[in-house]
N, CA, C and O atoms as a Maestro MAE file, in Angstrom:
{
 s_m_m2io_version
 :::
 2.0.0
}

f_m_ct {
 s_m_title
 :::
 protein
 m_atom[328] {
  # First column is atom index #
  i_m_mmod_type
  r_m_x_coord
  r_m_y_coord
  r_m_z_coord
  i_m_residue_number
  s_m_chain_name
  s_m_pdb_residue_name
  s_m_pdb_atom_name
  i_m_atomic_number
  :::
  1 25 -13.424 9.864 42.167 1 A "UNK " " N  " 7
  2 3 -14.273 9.706 41.362 1 A "UNK " " CA " 6
  3 2 -13.768 8.749 40.136 1 A "UNK " " C  " 6
  4 15 -13.915 8.982 38.936 1 A "UNK " " O  " 8
  5 25 -12.990 7.351 40.873 2 A "UNK " " N  " 7
  6 3 -12.417 6.521 39.655 2 A "UNK " " CA " 6
  7 2 -13.655 5.481 39.299 2 A "UNK " " C  " 6
  8 15 -14.506 5.060 40.081 2 A "UNK " " O  " 8
  9 25 -13.521 5.220 38.034 3 A "UNK " " N  " 7
  10 3 -14.358 4.387 37.688 3 A "UNK " " CA " 6
  11 2 -14.117 2.876 37.983 3 A "UNK " " C  " 6
  12 15 -13.147 2.405 37.389 3 A "UNK " " O  " 8
  13 25 -14.752 2.101 38.717 4 A "UNK " " N  " 7
  14 3 -14.077 0.807 39.147 4 A "UNK " " CA " 6
  15 2 -13.672 -0.015 38.151 4 A "UNK " " C  " 6
  16 15 -12.758 -0.810 38.370 4 A "UNK " " O  " 8
  17 25 -14.224 0.046 37.040 5 A "UNK " " N  " 7
  18 3 -13.855 -1.188 35.816 5 A "UNK " " CA " 6
  19 2 -12.849 -0.833 35.068 5 A "UNK " " C  " 6
  20 15 -12.535 -1.574 34.137 5 A "UNK " " O  " 8
  21 25 -11.944 0.674 35.366 6 A "UNK " " N  " 7
  22 3 -10.910 0.775 34.800 6 A "UNK " " CA " 6
  23 2 -9.288 0.122 35.346 6 A "UNK " " C  " 6
  24 15 -9.028 0.248 36.543 6 A "UNK " " O  " 8
  25 25 -8.421 -0.447 34.574 7 A "UNK " " N  " 7
  26 3 -7.503 -0.652 35.405 7 A "UNK " " CA " 6
  27 2 -6.302 0.475 35.804 7 A "UNK " " C  " 6
  28 15 -6.321 1.536 35.181 7 A "UNK " " O  " 8
  29 25 -5.353 0.284 36.738 8 A "UNK " " N  " 7
  30 3 -4.413 1.663 37.063 8 A "UNK " " CA " 6
  31 2 -3.697 2.202 35.977 8 A "UNK " " C  " 6
  32 15 -3.243 3.341 36.089 8 A "UNK " " O  " 8
  33 25 -3.469 1.335 34.586 9 A "UNK " " N  " 7
  34 3 -2.931 1.994 33.839 9 A "UNK " " CA " 6
  35 2 -3.566 2.732 32.978 9 A "UNK " " C  " 6
  36 15 -3.008 3.698 32.457 9 A "UNK " " O  " 8
  37 25 -4.876 2.378 32.685 10 A "UNK " " N  " 7
  38 3 -5.664 3.465 32.203 10 A "UNK " " CA " 6
  39 2 -5.778 4.913 33.088 10 A "UNK " " C  " 6
  40 15 -5.666 6.073 32.692 10 A "UNK " " O  " 8
  41 25 -5.966 4.536 34.039 11 A "UNK " " N  " 7
  42 3 -5.898 5.921 34.836 11 A "UNK " " CA " 6
  43 2 -4.841 6.662 34.435 11 A "UNK " " C  " 6
  44 15 -5.205 7.795 34.121 11 A "UNK " " O  " 8
  45 25 -3.436 6.443 34.294 12 A "UNK " " N  " 7
  46 3 -2.199 7.335 34.198 12 A "UNK " " CA " 6
  47 2 -2.270 7.629 33.023 12 A "UNK " " C  " 6
  48 15 -1.598 8.646 32.852 12 A "UNK " " O  " 8
  49 25 -2.957 7.118 31.631 13 A "UNK " " N  " 7
  50 3 -2.919 7.204 30.336 13 A "UNK " " CA " 6
  51 2 -3.588 8.499 30.272 13 A "UNK " " C  " 6
  52 15 -4.102 9.021 31.262 13 A "UNK " " O  " 8
  53 25 -3.579 9.112 28.890 14 A "UNK " " N  " 7
  54 3 -4.336 10.397 28.215 14 A "UNK " " CA " 6
  55 2 -5.317 10.075 28.002 14 A "UNK " " C  " 6
  56 15 -6.109 10.988 28.232 14 A "UNK " " O  " 8
  57 25 -6.054 8.695 27.450 15 A "UNK " " N  " 7
  58 3 -7.049 8.479 27.299 15 A "UNK " " CA " 6
  59 2 -8.418 8.867 28.463 15 A "UNK " " C  " 6
  60 15 -9.443 9.541 28.360 15 A "UNK " " O  " 8
  61 25 -7.722 7.949 29.701 16 A "UNK " " N  " 7
  62 3 -8.754 8.174 30.656 16 A "UNK " " CA " 6
  63 2 -8.803 9.895 31.118 16 A "UNK " " C  " 6
  64 15 -9.907 10.361 31.399 16 A "UNK " " O  " 8
  65 25 -7.749 10.665 31.170 17 A "UNK " " N  " 7
  66 3 -8.214 12.032 31.374 17 A "UNK " " CA " 6
  67 2 -9.356 12.414 30.251 17 A "UNK " " C  " 6
  68 15 -10.252 13.205 30.550 17 A "UNK " " O  " 8
  69 25 -9.298 11.949 29.236 18 A "UNK " " N  " 7
  70 3 -10.261 12.332 28.080 18 A "UNK " " CA " 6
  71 2 -11.590 12.070 28.525 18 A "UNK " " C  " 6
  72 15 -12.393 13.002 28.472 18 A "UNK " " O  " 8
  73 25 -11.981 10.894 28.980 19 A "UNK " " N  " 7
  74 3 -13.153 10.131 29.704 19 A "UNK " " CA " 6
  75 2 -13.372 10.793 30.882 19 A "UNK " " C  " 6
  76 15 -14.539 10.929 31.248 19 A "UNK " " O  " 8
  77 25 -12.597 11.174 31.461 20 A "UNK " " N  " 7
  78 3 -12.811 11.802 32.639 20 A "UNK " " CA " 6
  79 2 -13.476 13.416 33.082 20 A "UNK " " C  " 6
  80 15 -13.992 13.855 34.110 20 A "UNK " " O  " 8
  81 25 -13.191 13.942 31.867 21 A "UNK " " N  " 7
  82 3 -13.701 15.426 31.604 21 A "UNK " " CA " 6
  83 2 -15.064 15.126 30.941 21 A "UNK " " C  " 6
  84 15 -15.918 15.837 31.470 21 A "UNK " " O  " 8
  85 25 -15.456 14.525 30.211 22 A "UNK " " N  " 7
  86 3 -16.672 14.109 29.610 22 A "UNK " " CA " 6
  87 2 -17.342 13.757 30.975 22 A "UNK " " C  " 6
  88 15 -18.271 14.486 31.323 22 A "UNK " " O  " 8
  89 25 -17.037 12.893 31.655 23 A "UNK " " N  " 7
  90 3 -18.113 12.510 33.044 23 A "UNK " " CA " 6
  91 2 -18.155 13.464 34.098 23 A "UNK " " C  " 6
  92 15 -19.014 13.454 34.979 23 A "UNK " " O  " 8
  93 25 -17.487 14.056 34.035 24 A "UNK " " N  " 7
  94 3 -17.396 15.068 35.406 24 A "UNK " " CA " 6
  95 2 -18.870 16.088 35.388 24 A "UNK " " C  " 6
  96 15 -19.105 16.752 34.379 24 A "UNK " " O  " 8
  97 25 -19.735 16.131 36.493 25 A "UNK " " N  " 7
  98 3 -20.626 16.510 36.324 25 A "UNK " " CA " 6
  99 2 -20.630 18.224 36.893 25 A "UNK " " C  " 6
  100 15 -19.530 18.769 36.799 25 A "UNK " " O  " 8
  101 25 -21.443 18.838 37.300 26 A "UNK " " N  " 7
  102 3 -21.514 20.067 37.606 26 A "UNK " " CA " 6
  103 2 -22.130 20.181 38.978 26 A "UNK " " C  " 6
  104 15 -23.129 19.528 39.280 26 A "UNK " " O  " 8
  105 25 -21.601 20.915 39.713 27 A "UNK " " N  " 7
  106 3 -22.711 21.279 41.147 27 A "UNK " " CA " 6
  107 2 -22.823 22.710 41.238 27 A "UNK " " C  " 6
  108 15 -21.960 23.567 41.050 27 A "UNK " " O  " 8
  109 25 -24.419 22.860 41.660 28 A "UNK " " N  " 7
  110 3 -24.737 24.076 42.073 28 A "UNK " " CA " 6
  111 2 -24.739 24.500 43.423 28 A "UNK " " C  " 6
  112 15 -25.660 24.060 44.111 28 A "UNK " " O  " 8
  113 25 -23.896 25.273 43.972 29 A "UNK " " N  " 7
  114 3 -23.900 25.653 45.378 29 A "UNK " " CA " 6
  115 2 -24.298 26.686 45.731 29 A "UNK " " C  " 6
  116 15 -23.631 27.586 45.221 29 A "UNK " " O  " 8
  117 25 -25.548 27.261 46.758 30 A "UNK " " N  " 7
  118 3 -25.905 28.223 47.272 30 A "UNK " " CA " 6
  119 2 -25.500 28.263 48.545 30 A "UNK " " C  " 6
  120 15 -25.303 27.163 49.060 30 A "UNK " " O  " 8
  121 25 -25.276 29.443 49.359 31 A "UNK " " N  " 7
  122 3 -25.043 29.504 50.731 31 A "UNK " " CA " 6
  123 2 -26.830 29.959 51.199 31 A "UNK " " C  " 6
  124 15 -27.647 30.765 50.753 31 A "UNK " " O  " 8
  125 25 -26.829 29.182 52.056 32 A "UNK " " N  " 7
  126 3 -28.293 29.247 52.840 32 A "UNK " " CA " 6
  127 2 -28.197 29.746 54.219 32 A "UNK " " C  " 6
  128 15 -29.165 30.269 54.771 32 A "UNK " " O  " 8
  129 25 -27.158 29.612 54.738 33 A "UNK " " N  " 7
  130 3 -26.913 30.247 56.047 33 A "UNK " " CA " 6
  131 2 -25.906 30.814 56.443 33 A "UNK " " C  " 6
  132 15 -24.932 30.355 55.846 33 A "UNK " " O  " 8
  133 25 -25.498 31.977 57.511 34 A "UNK " " N  " 7
  134 3 -24.567 33.104 57.552 34 A "UNK " " CA " 6
  135 2 -23.251 32.197 58.022 34 A "UNK " " C  " 6
  136 15 -23.206 31.003 58.317 34 A "UNK " " O  " 8
  137 25 -22.378 33.030 57.990 35 A "UNK " " N  " 7
  138 3 -21.045 32.506 58.209 35 A "UNK " " CA " 6
  139 2 -20.463 33.107 59.573 35 A "UNK " " C  " 6
  140 15 -19.422 32.818 60.163 35 A "UNK " " O  " 8
  141 25 -21.504 34.073 59.901 36 A "UNK " " N  " 7
  142 3 -21.201 34.318 61.203 36 A "UNK " " CA " 6
  143 2 -21.002 33.538 62.507 36 A "UNK " " C  " 6
  144 15 -21.943 32.749 62.592 36 A "UNK " " O  " 8
  145 25 -20.211 33.423 63.521 37 A "UNK " " N  " 7
  146 3 -20.029 32.359 64.186 37 A "UNK " " CA " 6
  147 2 -19.570 31.241 63.660 37 A "UNK " " C  " 6
  148 15 -19.970 30.178 64.134 37 A "UNK " " O  " 8
  149 25 -18.655 31.242 62.591 38 A "UNK " " N  " 7
  150 3 -18.104 29.884 62.192 38 A "UNK " " CA " 6
  151 2 -16.817 30.384 62.499 38 A "UNK " " C  " 6
  152 15 -16.499 31.544 62.761 38 A "UNK " " O  " 8
  153 25 -15.982 29.175 62.423 39 A "UNK " " N  " 7
  154 3 -14.245 29.025 62.775 39 A "UNK " " CA " 6
  155 2 -13.645 29.777 61.470 39 A "UNK " " C  " 6
  156 15 -14.250 29.502 60.434 39 A "UNK " " O  " 8
  157 25 -12.460 30.761 61.329 40 A "UNK " " N  " 7
  158 3 -11.983 31.186 60.662 40 A "UNK " " CA " 6
  159 2 -11.593 29.828 59.336 40 A "UNK " " C  " 6
  160 15 -11.771 30.001 58.130 40 A "UNK " " O  " 8
  161 25 -11.207 28.917 59.787 41 A "UNK " " N  " 7
  162 3 -11.133 27.405 58.774 41 A "UNK " " CA " 6
  163 2 -12.295 27.502 57.675 41 A "UNK " " C  " 6
  164 15 -12.114 27.503 56.458 41 A "UNK " " O  " 8
  165 25 -13.720 27.597 58.449 42 A "UNK " " N  " 7
  166 3 -14.825 27.331 57.650 42 A "UNK " " CA " 6
  167 2 -15.317 28.301 56.875 42 A "UNK " " C  " 6
  168 15 -16.097 28.118 55.940 42 A "UNK " " O  " 8
  169 25 -14.662 29.876 57.421 43 A "UNK " " N  " 7
  170 3 -15.115 31.043 56.751 43 A "UNK " " CA " 6
  171 2 -13.840 30.853 55.251 43 A "UNK " " C  " 6
  172 15 -13.963 31.233 54.087 43 A "UNK " " O  " 8
  173 25 -12.894 30.250 55.813 44 A "UNK " " N  " 7
  174 3 -11.927 30.578 54.145 44 A "UNK " " CA " 6
  175 2 -12.315 29.235 53.220 44 A "UNK " " C  " 6
  176 15 -11.992 29.191 52.033 44 A "UNK " " O  " 8
  177 25 -12.931 28.308 53.779 45 A "UNK " " N  " 7
  178 3 -13.731 27.162 52.905 45 A "UNK " " CA " 6
  179 2 -14.561 27.885 51.866 45 A "UNK " " C  " 6
  180 15 -14.562 27.665 50.655 45 A "UNK " " O  " 8
  181 25 -15.273 28.791 52.536 46 A "UNK " " N  " 7
  182 3 -16.899 29.125 51.849 46 A "UNK " " CA " 6
  183 2 -16.013 30.409 50.951 46 A "UNK " " C  " 6
  184 15 -16.731 30.701 49.994 46 A "UNK " " O  " 8
  185 25 -15.078 31.028 50.933 47 A "UNK " " N  " 7
  186 3 -14.337 31.905 50.199 47 A "UNK " " CA " 6
  187 2 -13.984 31.257 48.938 47 A "UNK " " C  " 6
  188 15 -14.261 31.639 47.801 47 A "UNK " " O  " 8
  189 25 -13.141 29.921 49.408 48 A "UNK " " N  " 7
  190 3 -12.354 29.103 48.584 48 A "UNK " " CA " 6
  191 2 -13.425 28.549 47.601 48 A "UNK " " C  " 6
  192 15 -13.058 28.163 46.491 48 A "UNK " " O  " 8
  193 25 -14.728 28.495 47.963 49 A "UNK " " N  " 7
  194 3 -15.821 27.986 46.994 49 A "UNK " " CA " 6
  195 2 -16.562 29.205 46.191 49 A "UNK " " C  " 6
  196 15 -17.322 29.183 45.223 49 A "UNK " " O  " 8
  197 25 -16.084 30.175 46.906 50 A "UNK " " N  " 7
  198 3 -16.592 31.624 45.813 50 A "UNK " " CA " 6
  199 2 -17.856 32.275 46.314 50 A "UNK " " C  " 6
  200 15 -18.488 33.099 45.652 50 A "UNK " " O  " 8
  201 25 -18.205 31.840 47.576 51 A "UNK " " N  " 7
  202 3 -19.470 32.106 48.432 51 A "UNK " " CA " 6
  203 2 -19.237 33.417 49.399 51 A "UNK " " C  " 6
  204 15 -18.714 33.345 50.511 51 A "UNK " " O  " 8
  205 25 -19.674 34.521 48.839 52 A "UNK " " N  " 7
  206 3 -19.446 35.523 50.019 52 A "UNK " " CA " 6
  207 2 -20.556 36.257 50.723 52 A "UNK " " C  " 6
  208 15 -20.486 36.684 51.876 52 A "UNK " " O  " 8
  209 25 -21.596 36.362 49.907 53 A "UNK " " N  " 7
  210 3 -22.853 36.412 50.345 53 A "UNK " " CA " 6
  211 2 -23.999 35.381 50.697 53 A "UNK " " C  " 6
  212 15 -23.964 34.185 50.406 53 A "UNK " " O  " 8
  213 25 -24.926 35.968 51.306 54 A "UNK " " N  " 7
  214 3 -26.022 35.024 51.368 54 A "UNK " " CA " 6
  215 2 -26.926 34.500 50.192 54 A "UNK " " C  " 6
  216 15 -27.169 35.394 49.381 54 A "UNK " " O  " 8
  217 25 -27.318 33.648 49.981 55 A "UNK " " N  " 7
  218 3 -28.163 33.052 48.807 55 A "UNK " " CA " 6
  219 2 -27.661 33.475 47.712 55 A "UNK " " C  " 6
  220 15 -28.534 33.781 46.899 55 A "UNK " " O  " 8
  221 25 -26.239 33.668 47.230 56 A "UNK " " N  " 7
  222 3 -25.273 33.431 46.240 56 A "UNK " " CA " 6
  223 2 -25.296 32.010 45.797 56 A "UNK " " C  " 6
  224 15 -25.578 31.003 46.446 56 A "UNK " " O  " 8
  225 25 -24.871 32.169 44.316 57 A "UNK " " N  " 7
  226 3 -24.787 30.505 43.862 57 A "UNK " " CA " 6
  227 2 -23.828 30.573 43.020 57 A "UNK " " C  " 6
  228 15 -23.759 31.483 42.194 57 A "UNK " " O  " 8
  229 25 -22.933 29.592 43.117 58 A "UNK " " N  " 7
  230 3 -21.843 29.394 42.197 58 A "UNK " " CA " 6
  231 2 -22.010 27.888 41.661 58 A "UNK " " C  " 6
  232 15 -22.702 27.002 42.161 58 A "UNK " " O  " 8
  233 25 -21.050 27.814 40.304 59 A "UNK " " N  " 7
  234 3 -21.136 26.358 40.059 59 A "UNK " " CA " 6
  235 2 -19.703 25.943 39.925 59 A "UNK " " C  " 6
  236 15 -18.714 26.653 39.741 59 A "UNK " " O  " 8
  237 25 -19.781 24.896 40.032 60 A "UNK " " N  " 7
  238 3 -18.485 24.167 39.838 60 A "UNK " " CA " 6
  239 2 -17.999 22.775 39.215 60 A "UNK " " C  " 6
  240 15 -19.022 22.128 39.443 60 A "UNK " " O  " 8
  241 25 -17.384 22.132 38.766 61 A "UNK " " N  " 7
  242 3 -17.235 20.881 38.481 61 A "UNK " " CA " 6
  243 2 -17.107 20.073 39.923 61 A "UNK " " C  " 6
  244 15 -16.710 20.484 41.013 61 A "UNK " " O  " 8
  245 25 -17.589 18.778 39.523 62 A "UNK " " N  " 7
  246 3 -17.786 17.925 40.659 62 A "UNK " " CA " 6
  247 2 -16.348 17.312 41.189 62 A "UNK " " C  " 6
  248 15 -16.410 16.199 41.711 62 A "UNK " " O  " 8
  249 25 -14.955 18.001 41.089 63 A "UNK " " N  " 7
  250 3 -14.016 17.298 41.419 63 A "UNK " " CA " 6
  251 2 -14.063 17.068 43.074 63 A "UNK " " C  " 6
  252 15 -14.652 17.800 43.870 63 A "UNK " " O  " 8
  253 25 -13.313 15.896 43.383 64 A "UNK " " N  " 7
  254 3 -12.831 15.479 44.547 64 A "UNK " " CA " 6
  255 2 -13.000 16.714 45.578 64 A "UNK " " C  " 6
  256 15 -13.958 16.892 46.330 64 A "UNK " " O  " 8
  257 25 -11.831 17.538 45.439 65 A "UNK " " N  " 7
  258 3 -11.827 18.851 46.174 65 A "UNK " " CA " 6
  259 2 -13.013 19.778 46.430 65 A "UNK " " C  " 6
  260 15 -13.202 20.386 47.483 65 A "UNK " " O  " 8
  261 25 -13.812 19.818 45.313 66 A "UNK " " N  " 7
  262 3 -15.093 20.677 45.416 66 A "UNK " " CA " 6
  263 2 -15.879 19.840 46.215 66 A "UNK " " C  " 6
  264 15 -16.255 20.337 47.276 66 A "UNK " " O  " 8
  265 25 -16.198 18.771 45.986 67 A "UNK " " N  " 7
  266 3 -16.964 17.715 46.549 67 A "UNK " " CA " 6
  267 2 -16.691 17.759 48.110 67 A "UNK " " C  " 6
  268 15 -17.608 18.079 48.866 67 A "UNK " " O  " 8
  269 25 -15.150 17.365 48.703 68 A "UNK " " N  " 7
  270 3 -14.867 17.498 49.836 68 A "UNK " " CA " 6
  271 2 -15.428 18.738 50.517 68 A "UNK " " C  " 6
  272 15 -16.183 18.819 51.487 68 A "UNK " " O  " 8
  273 25 -14.822 19.765 49.702 69 A "UNK " " N  " 7
  274 3 -15.179 21.175 50.467 69 A "UNK " " CA " 6
  275 2 -16.775 21.370 50.730 69 A "UNK " " C  " 6
  276 15 -17.115 21.879 51.798 69 A "UNK " " O  " 8
  277 25 -17.459 21.098 50.071 70 A "UNK " " N  " 7
  278 3 -18.815 21.202 49.916 70 A "UNK " " CA " 6
  279 2 -19.505 20.521 51.260 70 A "UNK " " C  " 6
  280 15 -20.223 21.066 52.099 70 A "UNK " " O  " 8
  281 25 -18.982 18.946 51.175 71 A "UNK " " N  " 7
  282 3 -19.281 18.144 52.218 71 A "UNK " " CA " 6
  283 2 -19.036 18.763 53.572 71 A "UNK " " C  " 6
  284 15 -20.005 18.830 54.328 71 A "UNK " " O  " 8
  285 25 -17.894 19.213 53.971 72 A "UNK " " N  " 7
  286 3 -17.266 20.109 54.934 72 A "UNK " " CA " 6
  287 2 -18.663 21.355 55.269 72 A "UNK " " C  " 6
  288 15 -19.125 21.408 56.409 72 A "UNK " " O  " 8
  289 25 -19.039 21.984 54.512 73 A "UNK " " N  " 7
  290 3 -20.035 23.017 54.579 73 A "UNK " " CA " 6
  291 2 -21.454 22.758 54.647 73 A "UNK " " C  " 6
  292 15 -22.279 23.664 54.764 73 A "UNK " " O  " 8
  293 25 -21.778 21.408 54.567 74 A "UNK " " N  " 7
  294 3 -23.107 21.272 54.479 74 A "UNK " " CA " 6
  295 2 -23.927 21.709 55.150 74 A "UNK " " C  " 6
  296 15 -25.035 21.558 54.636 74 A "UNK " " O  " 8
  297 25 -23.952 22.317 56.313 75 A "UNK " " N  " 7
  298 3 -24.456 22.904 57.315 75 A "UNK " " CA " 6
  299 2 -24.892 24.426 56.786 75 A "UNK " " C  " 6
  300 15 -25.814 25.064 57.293 75 A "UNK " " O  " 8
  301 25 -24.291 24.770 55.976 76 A "UNK " " N  " 7
  302 3 -24.526 26.379 55.485 76 A "UNK " " CA " 6
  303 2 -24.628 26.438 54.281 76 A "UNK " " C  " 6
  304 15 -24.882 27.551 53.819 76 A "UNK " " O  " 8
  305 25 -24.468 25.261 53.313 77 A "UNK " " N  " 7
  306 3 -24.995 25.424 51.991 77 A "UNK " " CA " 6
  307 2 -25.650 24.392 51.608 77 A "UNK " " C  " 6
  308 15 -25.653 23.360 52.280 77 A "UNK " " O  " 8
  309 25 -26.461 24.541 50.198 78 A "UNK " " N  " 7
  310 3 -27.352 23.980 49.470 78 A "UNK " " CA " 6
  311 2 -26.289 23.260 48.229 78 A "UNK " " C  " 6
  312 15 -25.435 23.866 47.583 78 A "UNK " " O  " 8
  313 25 -26.592 22.007 48.149 79 A "UNK " " N  " 7
  314 3 -25.900 21.554 46.926 79 A "UNK " " CA " 6
  315 2 -26.605 20.959 45.992 79 A "UNK " " C  " 6
  316 15 -27.215 19.948 46.339 79 A "UNK " " O  " 8
  317 25 -26.723 21.433 44.515 80 A "UNK " " N  " 7
  318 3 -27.377 20.791 43.640 80 A "UNK " " CA " 6
  319 2 -26.540 20.129 42.910 80 A "UNK " " C  " 6
  320 15 -25.472 20.700 42.688 80 A "UNK " " O  " 8
  321 25 -26.726 18.895 42.380 81 A "UNK " " N  " 7
  322 3 -26.408 17.958 40.882 81 A "UNK " " CA " 6
  323 2 -26.686 18.913 39.731 81 A "UNK " " C  " 6
  324 15 -27.768 19.496 39.809 81 A "UNK " " O  " 8
  325 25 -25.923 19.187 38.678 82 A "UNK " " N  " 7
  326 3 -26.609 19.483 37.350 82 A "UNK " " CA " 6
  327 2 -26.505 18.201 35.915 82 A "UNK " " C  " 6
  328 15 -27.057 18.432 34.839 82 A "UNK " " O  " 8
  :::
 }
 m_bond[327] {
  # First column is bond index #
  i_m_from
  i_m_to
  i_m_order
  :::
  1 1 2 1
  2 2 3 1
  3 3 4 2
  4 3 5 1
  5 5 6 1
  6 6 7 1
  7 7 8 2
  8 7 9 1
  9 9 10 1
  10 10 11 1
  11 11 12 2
  12 11 13 1
  13 13 14 1
  14 14 15 1
  15 15 16 2
  16 15 17 1
  17 17 18 1
  18 18 19 1
  19 19 20 2
  20 19 21 1
  21 21 22 1
  22 22 23 1
  23 23 24 2
  24 23 25 1
  25 25 26 1
  26 26 27 1
  27 27 28 2
  28 27 29 1
  29 29 30 1
  30 30 31 1
  31 31 32 2
  32 31 33 1
  33 33 34 1
  34 34 35 1
  35 35 36 2
  36 35 37 1
  37 37 38 1
  38 38 39 1
  39 39 40 2
  40 39 41 1
  41 41 42 1
  42 42 43 1
  43 43 44 2
  44 43 45 1
  45 45 46 1
  46 46 47 1
  47 47 48 2
  48 47 49 1
  49 49 50 1
  50 50 51 1
  51 51 52 2
  52 51 53 1
  53 53 54 1
  54 54 55 1
  55 55 56 2
  56 55 57 1
  57 57 58 1
  58 58 59 1
  59 59 60 2
  60 59 61 1
  61 61 62 1
  62 62 63 1
  63 63 64 2
  64 63 65 1
  65 65 66 1
  66 66 67 1
  67 67 68 2
  68 67 69 1
  69 69 70 1
  70 70 71 1
  71 71 72 2
  72 71 73 1
  73 73 74 1
  74 74 75 1
  75 75 76 2
  76 75 77 1
  77 77 78 1
  78 78 79 1
  79 79 80 2
  80 79 81 1
  81 81 82 1
  82 82 83 1
  83 83 84 2
  84 83 85 1
  85 85 86 1
  86 86 87 1
  87 87 88 2
  88 87 89 1
  89 89 90 1
  90 90 91 1
  91 91 92 2
  92 91 93 1
  93 93 94 1
  94 94 95 1
  95 95 96 2
  96 95 97 1
  97 97 98 1
  98 98 99 1
  99 99 100 2
  100 99 101 1
  101 101 102 1
  102 102 103 1
  103 103 104 2
  104 103 105 1
  105 105 106 1
  106 106 107 1
  107 107 108 2
  108 107 109 1
  109 109 110 1
  110 110 111 1
  111 111 112 2
  112 111 113 1
  113 113 114 1
  114 114 115 1
  115 115 116 2
  116 115 117 1
  117 117 118 1
  118 118 119 1
  119 119 120 2
  120 119 121 1
  121 121 122 1
  122 122 123 1
  123 123 124 2
  124 123 125 1
  125 125 126 1
  126 126 127 1
  127 127 128 2
  128 127 129 1
  129 129 130 1
  130 130 131 1
  131 131 132 2
  132 131 133 1
  133 133 134 1
  134 134 135 1
  135 135 136 2
  136 135 137 1
  137 137 138 1
  138 138 139 1
  139 139 140 2
  140 139 141 1
  141 141 142 1
  142 142 143 1
  143 143 144 2
  144 143 145 1
  145 145 146 1
  146 146 147 1
  147 147 148 2
  148 147 149 1
  149 149 150 1
  150 150 151 1
  151 151 152 2
  152 151 153 1
  153 153 154 1
  154 154 155 1
  155 155 156 2
  156 155 157 1
  157 157 158 1
  158 158 159 1
  159 159 160 2
  160 159 161 1
  161 161 162 1
  162 162 163 1
  163 163 164 2
  164 163 165 1
  165 165 166 1
  166 166 167 1
  167 167 168 2
  168 167 169 1
  169 169 170 1
  170 170 171 1
  171 171 172 2
  172 171 173 1
  173 173 174 1
  174 174 175 1
  175 175 176 2
  176 175 177 1
  177 177 178 1
  178 178 179 1
  179 179 180 2
  180 179 181 1
  181 181 182 1
  182 182 183 1
  183 183 184 2
  184 183 185 1
  185 185 186 1
  186 186 187 1
  187 187 188 2
  188 187 189 1
  189 189 190 1
  190 190 191 1
  191 191 192 2
  192 191 193 1
  193 193 194 1
  194 194 195 1
  195 195 196 2
  196 195 197 1
  197 197 198 1
  198 198 199 1
  199 199 200 2
  200 199 201 1
  201 201 202 1
  202 202 203 1
  203 203 204 2
  204 203 205 1
  205 205 206 1
  206 206 207 1
  207 207 208 2
  208 207 209 1
  209 209 210 1
  210 210 211 1
  211 211 212 2
  212 211 213 1
  213 213 214 1
  214 214 215 1
  215 215 216 2
  216 215 217 1
  217 217 218 1
  218 218 219 1
  219 219 220 2
  220 219 221 1
  221 221 222 1
  222 222 223 1
  223 223 224 2
  224 223 225 1
  225 225 226 1
  226 226 227 1
  227 227 228 2
  228 227 229 1
  229 229 230 1
  230 230 231 1
  231 231 232 2
  232 231 233 1
  233 233 234 1
  234 234 235 1
  235 235 236 2
  236 235 237 1
  237 237 238 1
  238 238 239 1
  239 239 240 2
  240 239 241 1
  241 241 242 1
  242 242 243 1
  243 243 244 2
  244 243 245 1
  245 245 246 1
  246 246 247 1
  247 247 248 2
  248 247 249 1
  249 249 250 1
  250 250 251 1
  251 251 252 2
  252 251 253 1
  253 253 254 1
  254 254 255 1
  255 255 256 2
  256 255 257 1
  257 257 258 1
  258 258 259 1
  259 259 260 2
  260 259 261 1
  261 261 262 1
  262 262 263 1
  263 263 264 2
  264 263 265 1
  265 265 266 1
  266 266 267 1
  267 267 268 2
  268 267 269 1
  269 269 270 1
  270 270 271 1
  271 271 272 2
  272 271 273 1
  273 273 274 1
  274 274 275 1
  275 275 276 2
  276 275 277 1
  277 277 278 1
  278 278 279 1
  279 279 280 2
  280 279 281 1
  281 281 282 1
  282 282 283 1
  283 283 284 2
  284 283 285 1
  285 285 286 1
  286 286 287 1
  287 287 288 2
  288 287 289 1
  289 289 290 1
  290 290 291 1
  291 291 292 2
  292 291 293 1
  293 293 294 1
  294 294 295 1
  295 295 296 2
  296 295 297 1
  297 297 298 1
  298 298 299 1
  299 299 300 2
  300 299 301 1
  301 301 302 1
  302 302 303 1
  303 303 304 2
  304 303 305 1
  305 305 306 1
  306 306 307 1
  307 307 308 2
  308 307 309 1
  309 309 310 1
  310 310 311 1
  311 311 312 2
  312 311 313 1
  313 313 314 1
  314 314 315 1
  315 315 316 2
  316 315 317 1
  317 317 318 1
  318 318 319 1
  319 319 320 2
  320 319 321 1
  321 321 322 1
  322 322 323 1
  323 323 324 2
  324 323 325 1
  325 325 326 1
  326 326 327 1
  327 327 328 2
  :::
 }
}
């Protein structure tokens, strides 16, 4: 989620951290399919996202880690940007 117009020095500064916090979007993630038959790793990823039941919804900041986990599990979840 790097902003292309900023230099590397700005990314390392405290100013970028303030800007980045304001720019972050939120994601609403809903589990729409069962994890039965999924691998242990996929089940662990669902747990890490906070999803334990079918049709449960959680909200997370759109960090690269959360986006990566959501993309790996997109066959079991629905992702909405807020």
